[in-house]
C-alpha positions in Angstrom: -0.7 -6.2 -0.8 -2.2 -4.7 2.6 -0.6 -1.7 4.1 -1.2 1.5 6.0 -0.1 5.3 5.2 -0.6 8.6 7.3 -0.2 10.2 3.9 -1.7 8.0 1.2 -1.1 10.1 -1.5 2.7 10.2 -1.0 2.6 6.6 -0.6 1.1 5.7 -3.6 3.4 8.2 -5.6 6.5 6.2 -4.0 5.2 3.1 -6.0 3.9 4.6 -9.2 6.6 7.5 -9.6 9.8 6.2 -8.0 12.3 8.9 -7.2 14.6 10.4 -9.6 17.1 8.1 -10.9 15.8 5.0 -9.3 13.4 2.5 -10.8 11.1 0.2 -8.9 12.6 -3.3 -8.3 11.1 -6.2 -10.1 8.8 -7.4 -7.4 7.1 -4.0 -7.1 6.8 -3.5 -10.7 4.9 -7.2 -11.0 2.8 -5.8 -8.0 2.0 -2.4 -9.8 1.1 -4.3 -13.1 -1.4 -6.9 -11.5 -3.4 -4.0 -9.7 -7.1 -3.6 -11.1 -8.8 -2.4 -7.9 -8.0 -1.1 -4.6 -9.8 -0.2 -1.7 -9.2 2.7 1.1 -10.6 2.3 4.6 -10.2 5.5 6.9 -9.8 4.7 10.5 -9.8 7.0 13.7 -6.3 6.4 15.1 -2.8 4.4 14.7 -4.0 1.4 16.9 -7.2 1.0 15.0 -5.2 0.9 11.7 -2.6 -1.5 13.1 -5.6 -3.8 14.1 -7.3 -3.4 10.7 -4.0 -3.9 8.7 -3.4 -7.4 10.8 -6.9 -8.6 10.1 -6.7 -7.8 6.4 -3.3 -9.6 6.0 -4.7 -12.9 7.9 -7.7 -12.4 5.4 -5.7 -12.3 2.2 -3.2 -14.8 3.0 
């Protein structure tokens, strides 16, 4: 999975702690269960984030 977030803490919490009364769908649960490591890349601005995201998506396809 490759993605970007302005608030990483909030983004990760949305995957690991679904909102009250809702559970993660099957695809999201499978993704969470397969995580063994993750990397954080800090960039200076939104255009740089979009370029890096595109590059990483192509790399991991």
